[in-house]
C-alpha positions, 0 to 999 in steps of 0.5 A: 149773154148779150155782150158776148159773141158765142164762139166755141172750141173743143175742150181738147184743143183748148187743153192742148194749148196749155191753158188751165181751167179752159173748157170753152172759149168765147170772143168779146163783141163790141159792147163787151169791149167798150166795158173792158176798155173803160175798166182798164183805163179807170184802173190806170195811175189810180193815185193821180186825182186829176188827169184830163182824159175822157174819164175825167171829163165824164166824171165832172158831169155826174151829180150823184145826188140827182140819180138815186133812182138809178140804183136798185137799192136807193137806201144803200146809195143814200147812205154812201152819199151821207158818208161822202158828204160827211167826209171819207178817207182822204186821197193818199192816206192808206186804206185798210179794210181792217179798220172799222171806219175804212170798212164801213166806208168801202162797203158803202162804196161797193154798194154804190157800184153794185146796185147800179141798175145798168152799165150806163149808171155803173160807168158813171158811178165808176168814173165819178168815184175814180176822181172823188174817193180815196184810191185804195178804197176805190180799187178795193170796192171796184174790184169786189163789184166787178167780181160779184156783178153778174152783168160783168162776168168775163171782164178781165181785171188787170193783175193786182200787182200791176194796179198796185205795184207798191204792194208786190215789188220792193221799194228799190224797184219802185224807186228805180222806175220813178227815176227812169221817168224823172230822168226823161227815159234816160237809159230806156230803149224805144221800140216802135213808138214806145219807150220801154225798160225792164227792171230786175227785181229780187226778193226781200232776203236778197237785200236784208238777211234777217232769219232762215225763213227768207230761204223761201221768200221766192214762194211767200213773196210770189206775186201770183200766190199773193194775188190768189190770196187777195182774190180769195178774200175778194170772192168771200169778203168777211163783211159780205153775206146773207141771201143777197149775195148767196155766198153760203150756197158755195159751202163758204165756211167749209171752203174757207177752212180748206183753202187755208189748209191747202195754203199751209200744206203747200207751204210746208212742202216748200219748207221741206225742200229748203230744210226748214222743217215744220212750221214753228209755233208762237205764243202771245206772251213770249218773244216771236222769233221770226221777224220780217222786214218787208221792204215795201212802201206805200204810195205816200212814201210811208214804209210798211212797218217791220217786225224785228226778230224776237218781237215782244208783243205782250205790252201795255198797248196790246193787253186788251187785244191779246185778251180778246184774241184768247177769249175768242179762241177759247170760245170757239174751242169750247163750242167745238168740244161742247158740240154746239153753239147758239145763233143771235136768235137763240137757235142751237146749232149742232157741231157734231155732224160732218156738215157742221164744218160749214157753220164753224168756218163761218163762225171763224171768219166772222162773216154775216152768215155766222149769225153770232159775231157778237159772241165769237168776234173778229178773231182773225182781225185782232190777231193780224193787227197784233202780229203786224207790229204796226204803230199805234195811230191817233187819227182815224185816217193816219194809220200805217197798216202792217204787212198782214193788214193788207190782203195783197201782202199778208202771205209775204210774212212767214208769221202768216203761216204760223198764225194760220197753223194755230187757227187750223187747230180748230179745223182739225179739232172739229175733224178729230171729233168725227168718227173714222170713215168706215171701210164701206165709205173708203172702199170702192168694190170691184175697182183697183188702181194698177200700173202707175207711171209719172214723168220725171218731175223737174222744177226750175226758176224762170223769168217773168215780167210784170207791167209796173207802169202804174208805179210812176205818175204821168203828166197832167194835160193842159185844160186847153188841149183838144179833146182828141189829144186828151183821149190818146192818154187812155192808151198807155202811160204818156209823158212829154208826148211819148208813150212808155212802159216800165216792167219788172222782171223776177225769177219765179218757181216753175216746173216742166209739164208732166203726165200721170199714167195709170190703170183703173181696173173695174168689174163693172161700168160705173161713174167714178171720181179720181183725186190726186194729192202730193205730200211729203214722204219723210220729215226734215230729219229723214224719218218716215211719216206715218199715214195719220200724222201725214194726212194734214200735209197733202196738197190737192193737185186735181180731181176729175170725173171718169166713166169707167168701163168694165175691164182695164181703163187706161188713164192719162192725165197731164199737168196742163189738164189740171182743173184749178190752175191758171197760167201767168197773167197777160200784162196790162200793156198787152191786154189793153193793146188787144182790146184796142185791136179788137175794137178795130176789128183786127183781133178776136179778144178771147174770153176763157178761164186760162187766167181766171182770178180764182185759179192757183198759179200753175207754176206752183203745182210742185215744190222746188225739190232738190238738185239731186232729187227729193222724195215726195209721194202722190196719193191717188184715190178713186171713189164712186161719184157722189153728185153735189146738191146742184149740178156743177156749172148749171147756174153760171157760165163757166166759160167766163166766170168762177161762179162765186155765189152760184152754188154750183162750183163743185164737181161732187158733194164729198167733203173738201179734202176727202178722204184725208180730212178725218183721222185714219183707221189704218186697220182697213185704210189700204184699199185697192182703190187707193195708191201711194206712189213715190216720186223724186222732184229734181230742181235744175237751173234754167240753163240745164233746162234749156240745154237738156230738156 
């Protein structure tokens, strides 16, 4: 890759440092650093429409209509320009991709970025758009473009909760941050040349108690978890598809369903840790018991709508939408039971085969690869709009999207999980029509798991700090100021000649590192695939779960390939080796400082996957458990290696990219969730190549962790 200086470290060194998803490390060269610097700067204080920086100056010199030929898809860019000249979403109005009008406009803006022929055109398009289009729309389109343009692989985007703190931190935190700024740093300490303050932040349940569901607001409102869901959407937007983006090559539909199944399984483990039991169900026609008071507000001062307990949805305003949701639900269920559906062109798709889950997932998401949104509609969209309890709007641009109408905030609402429990019935309905895995498909001849040992599992809450400086506006420089002074503005927030950083601190769930040790005895040398899941042992009443009813509740921790030799194979696998977990994000301030130091030659800016946007927060591997210990179980399974259609990492640079649309993201060709994804025949289920292993998870205070561990 031209923009990267290739410097590699051994895998063992990277893993021993506690990094996740890391195999190799590269270091950025000057070309890459200039790109990284520009993208960091353009995402700072996005709500300010006129800040006299170099970016602002560059934006004034670019005339889009004179550069149509600088894009690979001229038609798409001309369409964007048509939208712009006609009038797009104004500044400061709230953007939501759930609005059909907003969606069309933001898609055209994405194409404006995506089809830029080179970095120079991309840069000019980006800085022009920064000061000419709605800020929410700008962040959404730019983020999607950066994640999908091959020439920007490795670019580190600031964490979404630092770009848009309004969607992640309660309104009182935002208000306090703005008060510090308005009062001229009163109460802030100065470290070197920078004023800094850290504001304590808590969860919604701390301020207003509405129902028992708030006991796990530390999980549902975790900024790392919500960022993961936001990026999951950005990787596979419901409006993006076709050969151009190649998302179907990633088993997009199957992955889509499985990701939601994993969200719910992990959420259920947290519910059990807090004595909440199974995820409740709801009806479109009965009052919804679970309310939610988000305590968030948009930049323009409008608060996110709240939903009271026992919210009654079946009103005149919602009759049509409820009818549409029920109709789409019924059509999908009928297609599953009939075993087929038709595409637009009349092609009949067989839904009786295991691989047909790909079609069903696309159909449910209503993405362009589903080939029949006219018949099966936009079920998710209508359902989320209904449950958000947002007020009716009479102006296309004056809307107040509810908590589930923004991907950054949707998982905060307990009703999100109730909704997707309902939707996952389609997934399990499809899977239940498939035959049991046969004994031959489950059994691994000559292979046996023995002597399992796992370290003591301990969770705790520790403090994490996020940079929320973007929550406050900064001064606009005088036009007469020399450009040399203007350029300083891009560094960090600047006010009255002083630099400042505002942080929010929050206690978040974490765990001590742990290691699996077990033996795999094999009668031959063979390549194998190991999977480890965690699930409940008992339900909320202390009843032992049966194998079949419990299979939906397992959360996949890791899977890896091993080359077994004949005899005893000693396996040792640490939580720091788990392949799809990532550490907490570097703050914007530290990220920008490192880029500037690297440009001066005083720092080597690393590019790796330790903070990859597609990774699950490593802190959330384990459910909280209880102070005296809570029983869970690991499911460890060894199966013959089954190669994927395209060798993993063979079509993208895994050192710096998640490989979205590459077709080579996965280790094997097995179904996601295998072998727990189908009904289990218990007559031959317990084979020597699998083990259920009982564990206890202990929750400790941070003081106990520091003092004892």
